[in-house]
N, C-alpha and C positions, 0 to 999 in steps of 0.2 A: 353553335349557340341556338337554343330554342327561341322561337319568337316571343316577344312580349305581346300579350293579347289584351284588348279592351273590348268588352261587350257593352254596348251602350244602353244600359237599362234606364238611364235618366230620360232618354227620349221616349221609351215605352211608358214610363210612369207619367211623364208630362202629358202624353196623348191620351192615356187612360183617364186622367183627370178631366181633360177637355171633353172627352166623350160623355163622361158622367155629368158634366155641367155645361151643356150647350148654351150658346147665347140666347137671350130671350128678347133682344131688341135688335134693330138694324145695325147699331154700332155698339162696340164694347169699350168701356172706359179703360184707359191705360192704368194699370195698377202695378205695384211692386212685384206681386206674384206673377203677373203676365210677363213682365220683363225678365224675371228669373226663368220662366219657362222657355222663352226665346233664347236666353243665354245657355240653357242646357243643350240646345242644338249645336252650340259651338264647342262642346266638350271634346269632340274628337280632334279638332284642329288646334285648339288653343290650350287644352289641359293635358291631353294624352300624347299628342303627336310630337311635341318637342323632345321628349326623352327617347321616343322611337327614332326620330330623325337623327339624334346624336348617336344612337347605336346602329343606325341604318338597318333596322329590322323591326318589324311589328305587324300585328294583325288587329284591325278594327272591324267589329261585327255589329252592325246596326239591326234594330228590330223594326220591321214594317208590318204590313198586313195585306191581305187580298183587297181590302178597302182602298188602299193606295194604288193598286193595280187596276181594279175594276170600277171603283166608286161604289157607294151604297145609298140607299134611300133613307132619308131622315138623319143622316150623320155627315153632312157636308163638311163640317169642321174637322171631324176625325179623318175622313177620306183625304181632305186637303193636306192635313198634317202628315199622314202616312205617305202620300204622294211626294211631299216635300223631302221625306227621308230617302226616297228613291233618287231624287236629284242630288241631295247631299252626298249620298253614297257614291254615285258616279263621278261627281265633281271632285270629291276628296280623293277618290281612287286615282284620277288623272293627276292631281296635284302631288300626291304622296308616293306614287309608284317609283319615282326617281330616287327615293330614299330607301327602297326595299320594303316599303310598307304596303300591305294589301288592305283594301277597304271593301267589304261586302255586306250584304244584308240578308236576313232571313224573314220570309213572310209565312209565319206558321198558321196552320188551320187546325188548331188543337182544342180539345175539350178543356177549357179553363174556366175560372169564375167569370171572366169577362165575356165569354161566349155562352154562358149558361142560359140566358133568356132565349136566344135564337135556337139553342139546342133543345130546350124543354117546353117552351110555350107553343101550344098547338097552332097558334096563328102564324108562326114563323118556321117551325121545325121542318115540316115536309118541303116547304119551298126552298130552304137552304140545303137540305140533304139531296134534293133533286139536282142541285148545281154541282155536287161533288161526285165525279164518276166512280170513285171507290165506295160511295154510298154510306160513308160514316165519317165521323170526326176522328182525328188522330188523338192519341193519348200523349201527354207531354214527353214521356220517355221515347216516343217515336220521333219527336222533333229535336231532342237534345243532341243526337249524333250529328245533325247538320251544323250546329254551333261548334261542336268538337272538330269537325272537318275544317271549317273556316279558320279556327284557332290553331290548327296544326300545320306542320310543315308539308302535309299532303296537298295543301292549297297554295303552295308558294308561288305558283304562276297563275293564280286565279284572282282577279281584282275587278271591281266595278260591277259585280254580278249580284243579282237578287235571286235567291233560291226559294221558290214557293213550295214549302212542304205542306201541301194542302189537299192531297188526294186527287189532284187534277182540276180543282175548282178554277184555276186561272189559265187553263189550256186555251190557247187562241187558235 
């Protein structure tokens, strides 16, 4: 039986909104929207996992970023959210492995609308490209196969991993 796969775009959408609307004060009021955003982080465990547990088979693929691995200047909220996805991925992998479910994450370094400013603005472009050993941003079609791998049976014994498809930016 092929695995059931859930790619967690709700996490990505939530963090993209957080990056576009950073807090302007030291505290942020609790709003219904913020509660919904936090709730999206529970999608893998409480919305998707029960059916996978019942079938004893599944793949969950979360989306994070180099910001979660390395941190970034001026986007503490975004980096913290992406780092949280690393912990979510690893903890969910430990919890769900006993049911035949793998949980992994992709940290793409792709040329997308979200990275447009740092790719095109002269104030940021060269500084960021200097951090990528391959010297360029990936195109989305270079990142897609990573998701396909994690969603396929080829990754049946891979869980709790973060694959940075970023041209080497996160090499340590």
